[in-house]
N, C-alpha and C positions, 0 to 999 in steps of 0.2 A: 504493500500500500504506500502511496505517497506520504511523506512526512506530515504529521498532523492530521491525517485523515481519520475520521471516526471509525471505531472498531466494533460498535454496538451491532446487535442483530438487526436484520431487516424486519419489517412488519410481518406479522403472521396473517397472510392473505390466503389465496386458494392453493390448491395442490400444485398447479403448474408453476406458480410463483415460487413456491418453496423448493421444488426440484430443479428449477432453472437458476435461481439467484441465491448465492451464499456470500457473505462478506469474506474478503481476502481470497476469493476463489473465482476462477474463470471456468465457464462451461461453454459447450459448443452446440449451435443449432444450424439448420440448413434453410436456405431460402427456396421456396417453391416457385417455379417448376424445377424438379430434379432432373434436369437435362441440359445439354449444351445447345444453344441456338445463337452462335456468334454472328451469323450473317443474315439474320432475320429478326424482325420485331416480334414475331409470333411463334411461340413454341408449338410443338406437335401435341404435347400432353400425353404421349405414349407411355404406357406402363406407370402412370402417375400414382395410382393406388398401391401397386406393388412396391414402388420405391418409397412411398410414405411408410408402408409397413416395415420395409427393410430398415429405414432410419430409426423407427421405434424399436425394432428388435436389436439393432446394434448398440443402442444406448445413447443416441444423440438427445440433447435436452429439449429441443423445440423445433417445430416447423413454423416458418414464417410466410404468411400470405400477404399479398399487396392489394390495395384498393385502387384498381385502374378501370374506371367506368367506360372510358373511350380509348380506342387505339389512336393516339395522337401522333401523326407522322414525325413531328419535330422531337417528340420525346424518345421514340425509337424502341419502346419496350411495352408490349401488351400485358406483361405480368403473366399470371397463371390463367388468364382468360375468364375463368369462372368468377362469379360474384363471391367475395371472400366469406360472407356469412352463410350462403348456401353451401359453400365448400367446407366450412367449419363443421356444419351438421353432418356432412358425409364422412369427413375424417374422424369425427367423434365416434362413429360407429365401426370404423375399420382399424383403429389404433387403440392401444390400451394405456400406455404410460407417458408418451411424449406430450409435452405442452404444445398447445395450438395457438399461435400468435398471429395477429394482424399488424403489419408494419408498413403502412399505418392507415386506419380509416380516416377519410377526408371529411371531417365533421362539417365544414360549411356547405358541402354538397348533399348532405343527408339530414333528414329531420332526426333530432336526437332521440325521440321516442322510438323510432324504428331501429336505430342503432342499439339502444338499450334492450329492446325486446329481443332482437336477434342475438346479441352478445350474451345476454343473461340466459337465453334458451340454450345456446351452445355450451355455455359453462355448465349448466345442469346436465345436459345430455352427455357431456364428456367426463363427468365426475370431477369438475373443478379444474379443468386443464386450460382454460382460455386466458390469454394475455392480450389485452386490447391496446395496441399502439394507436395514438391519435395524432393528427396533423392538420395544418391549415391548408395544405395543398400547394403544389408548385407547377401546375400545368394550366396556364391562363386560358387555353383554348376550350377547356371543359366548362368553364363558368357560363359563357353565353349560351351554350347548348342546353343548360339547365335554368336559364334565365336568372343567373346569380351574378352578383357583383364581385369582382376579384379584389379591388382595393380594400374593401372593408371586411375581408375574410377573417382577419384576426379578431375583430369584435364578435363575429358570429361564432368563431371557434370557442372563445371563452364562455359565451352564453350557453352553447351546446354542451360544453364540458360540465358546467354547473347543473344543467338540466339532467344529464345522465347520472351524475352523482345523486341528485335528488330522487330519481326514480328507484334507486336502490333502497330507499327508506320506505317504511310502511305509511300509506296514505300521505304522500309527500305534499308539501306546500312550496310552490315556486312560481315566480312571476318573471317573465322575460319575453324577448322578441319571438321565441318559438312557441309561446303559448303560456297559459296559466294553469297551475295545478292548485286546487283549492282545499286539499286535504280530504276530499270525499272520494275521489278516484284512487285506484291503486293499480300498479302494474305487476303482473305475474308472468313468469316466475321471477324470484329474486336471485341474485348471485349466490353461489354456494358458500361464500365467506361473508365477512362483514361488509365488504365491497368488492367489486370487480377491479382487478389491477388495471389502471390506466397509465400507460407509459407515453410521455410526450416526446415527439420527434423533433429534433432540432430546436429552433426557437419558436416555431408555430406562431410567429408574429406577436409574441409576448415578450415581456422583459425577462431577463435571466432570473430575477428574484421570484417572479410569478411561476416560472417553470419549475424552479427548485422547490418552492413551497407546496405546489398543488398536485404535481404528478406523483405516481408511485414508483417512478424510475424515469430514466432519460435515455432515449435512443439517439445516438450521434453517428458520426461518419469517420472514416479512417483519416488520421493525421500523423505528422511526425511524432516520435515518442515524447519529446520534450513538450510539444504543444498539447498533446492529448493528456499527459499527466497534469499539466497546469489547469486545463479546462475541467478535468474530473475533480481535482481538488477544489477548484472554485465553486463548482456545482454543489459539492457536499458542504462546503463552508457556508454557502448561501442558505441551504436547507437547515443547517444547524442554527444559524442566526435567526431563522424564522420559527424556531422551535419545532421543526419537523424531524421525524426519525431519519436514521440512516437509510439510504435508498440505493438500488442498483443502477449501474450504468452499462449499457450495451452498445455495440457498434456492428456495422456490416463490414464485409471484406470479400472482394472477388478473388478467387484463387484458381489457378490452373496447375493441378498437382502432377508433377512428373514422376515417371516410374522409378527413377534412381533416387533413393532416399537422400543422398548427399548433394543432389543437384543445386547449384547456386541460384540465387534469385535474379529475376529480371522483371521490370515493371509491366503491368497491364492496367487497364482502366480500373481505378479505385482499388487496386490490389497488386498482386504479383504472381509470377510463375516460379515455382521452385519445387524442390523435393520436400519430403515430410520433415526432415531434420531442421531445415531453416524455418519452416512454418511453425514447428514446435518451439523454437527459440523465440520467434516473434510473439507467439501467444504467451509464452512465459513472461516476456517483457511487458506485454499489455496487462497481464495479471498483476505484476508489480506496480503498474501505474494506477491500479484501482478499477480496471475494467472487469466486469463480472460475467459478461456473455458476449460471444462473437457469433454472428449469423453469417455463415459461409455461403457465398453465391457461386454456383458452378456454371454459370452461363458461358464462360469462355474456356471451360475445361476441354482439352483436346483428346483425352483418353476416355475409355468406356466409363460411364457414370457409376455403374454398379461396382466395378473394380475400384474406382476412386473412393466411393463411400466405404468400402471395406478397408482400403488402405488408410483412410483417415481414422476409421474406428480403431484399427490395430495400432497405429502409430501415435494417436493422440488421446483417445478416450480413457486409457488407463490413468491419465493425469487430468483430463478435462471432461470427464464423463458426467452423466446425470447424477445429481445428489440423491442419495438413498439407494442407489443400485449397488 
């Protein structure tokens, strides 16, 4: 952990949160789709259920889905194609232990009542394995398609976040731009724990203090070791000043895993190509910087995906496996 970082336990939330996030420890997840599609924006989704089950069996901590309502040409990635909440329901029934995360639901593009209903339902159906990343959105083309304004998305994000939190309570009372809850209506089901874990992606058009105080964790991006360590320490210091508990930090990472374990690294988009030995040393350094989870993206992987998943499991999960296994 960085010097001065808090060592206290993370909050006791649902099962997926507990098996994915532990203080002073890094775990590994995978970004869906579990396939390589370097030359296309659209994956095939072939054998996607089989590979999700393989990730669960091998002991990866989480699968991460993305909320990509439209295939925007300038963005260049259609994600896993399927609606993330429909897909969560399916994955809930075909996996047993792996956490199921959305990284991240674009709150300004969805009514928060629908987000809460879908996420709470999947959390119950999966036995408490849902982790809900939330974001303000970074694809301006989607907003006019839904008759939404892009510049004020930060305000709508914050109001939707509060609405979702309110719906986790019995007979909630809430007043805001998305509607009024007068304490007479209730939403069922409720989350399996005291609240559903809400992980804030990036800044989501909010101040760093707001992000640190209100989320149940922070999803960020790959950076240099020194910069990442500084930002993680700053996030936790802001949470501590706000009187909030210690919270996890996770990041994404694109990897192209080579067959030779000792292969040297070379850069790719938001990550690198290397053997498993260098990847292990990189993850060990991230763990020392206070990062608790890394979601590996195999989009640019050049080898067989099943072989790569097994190699990652053999080489990394003894040190970075799911908590409790």
